[in-house]
Legacy VTK file of the C-alpha trace (Angstrom):
# vtk DataFile Version 3.0
C-alpha trace
ASCII
DATASET POLYDATA
POINTS 513 float
-27.889 60.698 23.695
-24.662 58.954 22.668
-21.517 60.034 24.506
-18.537 61.494 22.644
-16.721 58.214 23.351
-19.479 56.196 21.670
-19.720 58.608 18.709
-15.975 58.312 18.129
-16.259 54.528 18.233
-19.112 54.556 15.700
-17.201 56.871 13.353
-14.118 54.647 13.593
-16.177 51.566 12.725
-17.764 53.291 9.704
-14.357 54.408 8.440
-13.057 50.845 8.746
-16.065 49.523 6.870
-15.686 52.048 4.063
-11.980 51.331 3.749
-12.472 47.548 3.838
-15.835 47.150 2.111
-16.158 43.646 0.716
-12.859 42.533 2.221
-13.839 41.735 5.802
-14.715 38.106 5.230
-12.455 37.199 2.312
-9.230 37.580 4.249
-8.078 34.029 4.972
-5.472 32.138 2.958
-6.676 29.127 0.970
-5.627 25.954 2.782
-7.875 23.276 1.345
-10.471 23.574 4.108
-13.818 25.330 4.054
-14.237 28.865 5.372
-15.607 27.851 8.790
-14.125 24.427 9.523
-15.312 22.333 12.439
-12.940 20.597 14.817
-13.706 17.241 13.180
-13.012 18.625 9.698
-9.728 20.146 10.868
-8.621 16.845 12.396
-9.486 15.067 9.145
-7.356 17.598 7.263
-4.514 16.986 9.725
-4.766 13.224 9.238
-4.751 13.482 5.448
-1.797 15.917 5.517
-3.824 18.645 3.796
-3.209 20.952 6.732
-1.036 21.236 9.811
-1.403 23.136 13.077
1.130 25.799 12.122
-0.736 26.614 8.904
-4.028 26.672 10.775
-2.638 29.017 13.401
-1.353 31.388 10.706
-4.869 31.440 9.250
-6.352 32.574 12.563
-3.560 35.062 13.234
-4.259 36.503 9.787
-7.967 36.846 10.524
-7.280 38.435 13.914
-4.973 40.972 12.288
-7.624 41.884 9.705
-10.787 41.776 11.813
-9.758 42.660 15.337
-9.339 46.411 14.709
-13.078 46.416 13.954
-14.375 43.762 16.349
-12.031 44.210 19.347
-12.542 40.560 20.326
-8.932 39.598 21.080
-7.133 41.458 23.832
-3.757 39.735 23.408
-2.247 37.067 21.133
-0.053 34.401 22.719
3.588 34.905 21.657
4.146 31.162 22.293
1.261 30.020 20.101
3.461 29.287 17.068
5.799 27.197 19.215
2.819 25.213 20.524
1.452 24.672 17.009
4.854 23.512 15.751
5.141 21.106 18.692
1.733 19.676 17.817
2.897 19.091 14.237
5.998 17.271 15.447
3.945 15.096 17.798
1.668 14.121 14.949
4.629 12.600 13.086
5.272 10.084 15.844
1.771 9.410 17.196
-1.545 8.388 15.681
-4.064 8.851 18.505
-4.913 12.313 19.736
-7.531 14.325 21.573
-9.938 16.136 19.208
-8.371 19.394 20.435
-4.792 18.432 19.567
-3.294 21.299 17.554
-6.533 23.314 17.708
-6.223 27.054 18.542
-8.451 28.027 21.485
-9.031 31.520 22.882
-9.515 32.203 26.593
-11.577 34.905 28.223
-9.152 37.289 29.907
-10.163 36.234 33.408
-8.743 32.714 32.914
-5.166 32.559 34.191
-2.193 31.352 32.164
1.292 30.966 33.621
3.077 32.155 30.508
3.728 35.409 28.689
0.023 36.285 28.504
-1.579 38.687 30.964
-4.646 37.813 33.017
-6.455 41.060 33.815
-10.265 40.643 33.707
-10.057 43.618 31.338
-8.741 45.949 34.051
-5.528 47.932 33.849
-5.158 47.255 37.574
-4.020 43.676 36.885
-1.771 44.424 33.926
1.642 42.905 34.671
0.389 40.669 37.478
1.892 37.183 37.655
-0.320 34.187 38.431
0.998 31.192 40.421
-0.148 28.624 37.864
-2.365 27.928 34.878
-6.063 27.763 35.624
-7.122 24.123 35.906
-9.132 24.333 32.662
-6.004 25.632 30.895
-4.000 22.715 32.261
-6.614 20.390 30.778
-6.449 22.162 27.411
-2.656 21.935 27.309
-2.802 18.245 28.279
-5.138 17.669 25.322
-2.659 19.384 22.980
-4.697 22.516 22.323
-2.883 25.662 21.200
-3.555 28.602 23.518
-4.192 31.291 20.907
-4.549 34.237 23.273
-6.919 36.133 25.532
-10.319 37.436 24.513
-11.946 40.676 25.618
-14.766 40.875 28.135
-16.883 43.240 30.150
-14.433 44.602 32.725
-14.359 42.533 35.939
-16.839 40.230 34.159
-19.476 42.946 34.294
-19.090 43.504 38.041
-17.550 46.980 37.954
-20.605 49.144 37.293
-24.047 48.906 35.718
-23.083 51.896 33.575
-20.322 49.999 31.757
-21.498 48.857 28.299
-21.537 45.088 27.694
-18.263 44.027 26.118
-16.312 47.106 27.210
-13.140 47.113 29.284
-10.443 49.682 29.841
-7.851 47.274 28.531
-9.687 45.855 25.541
-11.972 48.689 24.478
-15.459 48.049 23.142
-16.089 44.627 21.632
-18.427 44.737 18.615
-21.048 42.323 17.344
-19.832 40.895 13.998
-23.362 40.659 12.578
-24.445 44.242 13.272
-21.584 46.307 14.634
-23.838 48.752 16.460
-25.737 45.936 18.219
-24.790 44.725 21.670
-22.282 41.865 21.837
-23.688 41.161 25.312
-21.430 40.173 28.171
-19.454 39.440 30.002
-17.914 36.744 27.760
-18.319 38.943 24.698
-14.843 38.534 23.196
-14.893 34.709 23.076
-18.310 34.725 21.391
-17.385 37.452 18.890
-14.113 35.728 17.977
-15.695 32.330 17.392
-18.564 33.871 15.403
-16.101 35.714 13.139
-13.868 32.617 12.775
-10.956 34.234 14.573
-10.673 31.005 16.562
-12.088 27.502 16.318
-13.405 27.616 19.868
-13.087 29.656 23.044
-13.655 29.491 26.785
-15.873 31.915 28.681
-17.237 32.129 32.186
-20.724 32.740 33.489
-22.108 33.958 36.774
-25.474 35.049 35.397
-25.918 35.120 31.616
-22.296 35.712 30.639
-22.082 32.706 28.281
-25.702 32.253 27.227
-26.302 35.904 26.281
-23.165 36.472 24.129
-23.779 33.122 22.417
-27.339 34.151 21.594
-26.622 37.585 20.097
-23.439 36.500 18.268
-25.052 33.390 16.726
-22.774 30.758 18.225
-23.275 27.811 20.556
-22.536 28.448 24.218
-22.605 25.855 26.979
-23.054 26.955 30.598
-22.183 23.824 32.604
-23.592 22.926 35.998
-21.620 24.738 38.694
-18.685 22.510 39.665
-18.585 20.521 36.450
-15.630 22.676 35.383
-13.052 24.044 37.805
-12.896 27.737 38.678
-9.418 27.637 40.222
-7.181 30.169 38.536
-10.139 32.187 37.227
-10.746 35.754 38.411
-13.942 35.171 40.414
-17.267 36.755 41.187
-18.986 33.989 43.150
-17.757 30.438 43.872
-21.436 29.566 44.324
-22.498 30.659 40.807
-19.354 30.886 38.628
-18.855 28.269 35.935
-16.504 27.925 32.941
-17.860 26.844 29.574
-17.090 26.649 25.848
-18.157 28.523 22.736
-18.212 26.894 19.305
-19.859 27.474 15.956
-21.502 24.065 16.309
-22.813 22.029 19.222
-20.265 19.315 18.435
-17.340 21.756 18.614
-18.502 23.097 21.974
-18.965 19.550 23.271
-15.453 18.538 22.189
-14.096 21.385 24.326
-16.398 20.538 27.226
-15.129 16.955 27.234
-11.595 18.230 27.756
-12.172 20.815 30.494
-14.498 18.935 32.893
-13.056 17.065 35.856
-12.302 17.041 39.560
-9.768 19.596 40.773
-8.391 19.455 44.345
-8.260 23.257 44.351
-12.010 23.560 43.737
-14.172 21.543 46.123
-17.295 21.992 44.015
-15.727 19.854 41.285
-15.354 16.886 43.630
-19.105 16.711 44.248
-19.967 17.408 40.586
-17.620 14.718 39.213
-20.428 12.170 39.613
-22.272 13.887 36.748
-19.472 13.366 34.190
-20.147 10.458 31.775
-17.413 7.819 31.743
-16.988 8.011 27.969
-17.536 11.728 27.608
-20.272 14.000 26.314
-19.591 13.387 22.628
-21.666 10.195 22.843
-24.755 12.389 23.243
-24.376 14.056 19.840
-27.371 12.160 18.472
-29.485 13.068 15.464
-32.520 11.530 17.169
-31.757 13.303 20.454
-35.186 14.968 20.552
-37.136 11.741 20.363
-39.231 11.276 23.495
-37.815 14.370 25.218
-40.301 16.269 27.376
-39.754 19.993 26.875
-41.401 22.698 28.953
-42.370 25.850 27.053
-42.390 28.941 29.262
-44.617 31.234 27.196
-45.277 34.001 29.696
-43.156 36.106 29.933
-40.462 34.572 27.732
-42.262 34.031 24.415
-44.365 37.204 24.551
-43.220 39.348 21.616
-44.615 42.420 19.899
-47.555 41.874 17.550
-46.364 40.576 14.196
-42.868 40.008 15.553
-40.575 37.929 13.397
-39.505 36.067 16.520
-43.079 34.845 17.081
-43.131 33.255 13.625
-39.635 31.810 14.016
-40.233 30.167 17.387
-43.623 28.785 16.372
-41.760 27.149 13.495
-39.156 25.791 15.908
-41.876 24.302 18.124
-43.198 22.438 15.087
-39.682 21.191 14.334
-39.229 19.983 17.915
-42.503 18.048 17.701
-41.669 16.646 14.270
-38.395 15.312 15.642
-40.202 13.456 18.420
-40.196 15.885 21.338
-43.215 16.170 23.598
-43.965 19.830 24.292
-45.688 20.745 27.538
-46.895 24.251 26.784
-47.787 27.356 28.811
-45.865 26.394 31.937
-44.995 28.856 34.684
-42.151 28.886 37.207
-43.386 29.815 40.676
-42.274 33.277 41.836
-40.495 33.919 38.520
-40.832 37.698 38.837
-39.099 37.497 42.199
-36.291 35.348 40.749
-35.689 37.860 37.958
-35.659 40.910 40.256
-33.136 42.221 42.754
-35.494 40.996 45.466
-34.248 37.453 44.777
-31.242 38.195 46.947
-28.772 37.446 44.162
-27.279 40.951 44.151
-26.912 40.940 47.931
-25.136 37.589 47.929
-22.898 38.347 44.942
-21.713 41.651 46.417
-20.412 39.934 49.539
-19.081 36.877 47.702
-17.166 38.967 45.153
-15.164 40.831 47.772
-14.215 37.638 49.602
-13.403 35.676 46.437
-11.474 38.453 44.699
-9.371 39.241 47.761
-8.483 35.539 48.021
-7.543 35.412 44.300
-5.413 38.568 44.485
-3.616 37.392 47.618
-2.267 34.329 45.768
-0.717 36.263 42.881
3.077 36.128 42.762
3.234 39.745 41.618
0.420 42.268 41.350
-0.142 46.040 41.425
-3.242 45.362 43.574
-3.830 42.917 46.432
-7.389 43.703 47.524
-10.650 45.041 46.136
-9.905 48.273 47.999
-6.642 48.499 46.034
-8.557 48.072 42.761
-10.947 50.894 43.644
-8.012 53.139 44.577
-6.185 52.225 41.352
-9.208 53.235 39.283
-9.311 56.603 41.028
-5.614 57.189 40.324
-6.073 56.187 36.671
-9.524 57.662 36.187
-8.925 58.793 32.598
-7.670 55.425 31.345
-10.390 53.579 33.257
-13.042 56.128 32.133
-14.165 56.494 35.717
-16.105 59.711 35.181
-18.225 58.091 32.478
-18.771 54.588 33.811
-18.005 54.783 37.528
-17.360 51.785 39.772
-20.464 51.644 41.953
-20.682 47.828 41.911
-17.110 47.533 43.163
-17.795 50.093 45.886
-20.964 48.347 47.058
-19.039 45.089 47.274
-16.187 46.718 49.197
-18.670 47.985 51.792
-19.891 44.474 52.632
-18.716 42.732 55.800
-18.799 39.090 54.751
-21.630 36.561 54.844
-23.750 37.981 57.663
-27.457 37.669 58.509
-28.600 39.647 55.457
-26.489 37.575 53.088
-27.556 34.309 54.721
-31.210 35.275 54.256
-30.505 36.023 50.596
-28.808 32.662 50.107
-31.699 30.845 51.793
-34.240 32.689 49.648
-32.424 31.740 46.432
-32.272 28.115 47.544
-36.016 28.092 48.216
-36.786 29.845 44.915
-34.836 27.140 43.084
-36.299 24.231 45.039
-39.929 25.338 44.749
-39.511 26.930 41.327
-37.653 25.220 38.499
-36.990 21.981 40.408
-40.612 21.518 41.458
-41.874 22.393 37.975
-39.538 19.991 36.171
-40.196 17.115 38.543
-43.973 17.635 38.455
-44.112 17.484 34.644
-41.195 15.038 34.278
-39.372 17.494 32.036
-36.033 16.895 30.375
-35.479 20.596 29.670
-37.036 24.035 29.669
-37.113 26.066 26.452
-36.777 29.857 26.328
-35.629 32.447 23.781
-32.283 34.193 24.103
-30.895 34.554 27.604
-34.121 35.374 29.445
-33.891 32.335 31.716
-30.340 32.929 32.936
-31.267 34.262 36.405
-33.200 31.030 37.020
-30.223 28.937 35.928
-27.739 31.143 37.783
-29.121 31.042 41.311
-29.478 27.261 41.246
-26.187 26.459 39.504
-28.109 24.810 36.656
-26.780 24.206 33.119
-27.976 25.677 29.833
-27.090 25.555 26.150
-27.747 28.369 23.682
-28.079 27.456 19.995
-28.579 29.887 17.066
-32.321 30.256 16.411
-32.737 33.097 13.927
-32.056 36.673 12.860
-34.070 39.854 13.189
-34.984 41.823 10.068
-31.989 44.074 10.742
-29.668 41.052 10.905
-29.194 40.827 14.685
-29.033 37.170 15.783
-31.007 35.530 18.559
-30.748 32.094 20.123
-32.847 29.425 21.756
-31.865 28.201 25.210
-32.349 24.713 26.603
-31.969 24.632 30.396
-32.162 21.815 32.905
-31.347 20.631 36.394
-27.829 20.034 37.701
-26.037 17.255 35.859
-28.490 17.181 32.948
-25.858 18.072 30.319
-26.253 14.737 28.457
-29.961 15.408 27.831
-29.350 19.053 26.959
-26.646 18.092 24.464
-28.941 15.541 22.808
-31.688 18.156 22.523
-29.424 20.989 21.356
-27.591 18.872 18.780
-30.765 17.380 17.315
-32.340 20.840 17.089
-29.239 22.302 15.453
-29.035 19.530 12.875
-32.752 19.779 12.085
-32.671 23.552 11.569
-29.101 24.560 10.642
-29.907 28.199 11.330
-26.451 29.680 11.725
-24.855 31.742 8.961
-21.536 33.630 8.880
-21.369 37.234 10.127
-22.453 40.059 7.839
-20.485 42.937 9.460
-23.400 45.346 8.935
-22.851 48.847 10.341
LINES 1 514
513 0 1 2 3 4 5 6 7 8 9 10 11 12 13 14 15 16 17 18 19 20 21 22 23 24 25 26 27 28 29 30 31 32 33 34 35 36 37 38 39 40 41 42 43 44 45 46 47 48 49 50 51 52 53 54 55 56 57 58 59 60 61 62 63 64 65 66 67 68 69 70 71 72 73 74 75 76 77 78 79 80 81 82 83 84 85 86 87 88 89 90 91 92 93 94 95 96 97 98 99 100 101 102 103 104 105 106 107 108 109 110 111 112 113 114 115 116 117 118 119 120 121 122 123 124 125 126 127 128 129 130 131 132 133 134 135 136 137 138 139 140 141 142 143 144 145 146 147 148 149 150 151 152 153 154 155 156 157 158 159 160 161 162 163 164 165 166 167 168 169 170 171 172 173 174 175 176 177 178 179 180 181 182 183 184 185 186 187 188 189 190 191 192 193 194 195 196 197 198 199 200 201 202 203 204 205 206 207 208 209 210 211 212 213 214 215 216 217 218 219 220 221 222 223 224 225 226 227 228 229 230 231 232 233 234 235 236 237 238 239 240 241 242 243 244 245 246 247 248 249 250 251 252 253 254 255 256 257 258 259 260 261 262 263 264 265 266 267 268 269 270 271 272 273 274 275 276 277 278 279 280 281 282 283 284 285 286 287 288 289 290 291 292 293 294 295 296 297 298 299 300 301 302 303 304 305 306 307 308 309 310 311 312 313 314 315 316 317 318 319 320 321 322 323 324 325 326 327 328 329 330 331 332 333 334 335 336 337 338 339 340 341 342 343 344 345 346 347 348 349 350 351 352 353 354 355 356 357 358 359 360 361 362 363 364 365 366 367 368 369 370 371 372 373 374 375 376 377 378 379 380 381 382 383 384 385 386 387 388 389 390 391 392 393 394 395 396 397 398 399 400 401 402 403 404 405 406 407 408 409 410 411 412 413 414 415 416 417 418 419 420 421 422 423 424 425 426 427 428 429 430 431 432 433 434 435 436 437 438 439 440 441 442 443 444 445 446 447 448 449 450 451 452 453 454 455 456 457 458 459 460 461 462 463 464 465 466 467 468 469 470 471 472 473 474 475 476 477 478 479 480 481 482 483 484 485 486 487 488 489 490 491 492 493 494 495 496 497 498 499 500 501 502 503 504 505 506 507 508 509 510 511 512
């Protein structure tokens, strides 16, 4: 049975739809660019003086104002965004060579720190008003490339690590984020806001974070492209953490190319994140954009994991759609190795994998370290956060959603014997599971629907790319995921881009109730 909170939310959405019927999409000013421009098309408009960054920013601010009351994707708009856009316009007068992101508005998930007038709260009221010591490294890279920091996007509170009872996309600070295709459908989490905003063209691109499924799943159900990089390819410094072992920062875009343009900017070695030093060897000298190839599927060996991933109900639309996609992959030159199985997959996908045990201990250690570095903060430890929620139980909806995940984490005592066993088990499951399978069959990537494979990718720190694959009869989107071993982003980008260009599945949101 729906709670009173959920019923009120549904009624509010229906009222908004009735009051704005037919007006949700046609809200942007006419600026001589198409309704959903790519980064390349925007840069071409800049170069030909048909558009400037200030005008573009006003377009997105206009769409946020119109759509955000319904979608709840943006938690806060940057009051300095117009200044940044104007600065980009002035720079363009005197220079001719720019990064593809120069003057482009980008949203950030609200766990990515900015040392400006924006808050960084992970969706929790406990961090409202806290002051970070510096921009997150990925934000520094965006600013260096000339991107406009548009604002912060909503998320599942504490990146989904507060309680299993919290709905995906809900936070006390941002409210409930809504899927722009079917408003009553899940937006998934925890990077729901970035995916929703990009899908609804409230931003050109956005950054999210993933520990287990938090980029791939929102990308899939909101019909956008999401890239989960290999752990360490992008820095986590300045990002509210869950696990330094599994956390990764990645982009959302409406196209593979847009997501890749953002990825090119945010990768790199960061002295504050040791994992990036080791992963720097994976970064191509001339960037990932060189792997946007129309013939990227030619000769690629793709493993199809039928059971349990491609087992759908009899007569399911998804069965027909994916069988069609397999034919497309073959037609474009891919070699499909069908009916493969990952050893001990059921164990990997269950709590017995040890992931929950390890994450609980890692979260407490990592969060306490993050909070201790804040210049100002209402809370300094996980224990403080739990106490804050109890004091503000109404605002944090504690009686309805609880905070059991936070409490379990608080009760851990560090990385002890139990946690070490869990970490060893996950390492063995990765080594003798996906790694053994891919090496045995000489695979370039594994193919699965939606976000089903994310636990496999998560525990090994492996990359994945979700690309729009289709829509259910009720209009809810679903994606296809290409996953690989650490450092295999070039191959995954070739595969994802070639698939996208051969199918061109994505369509704009329908805002169905």
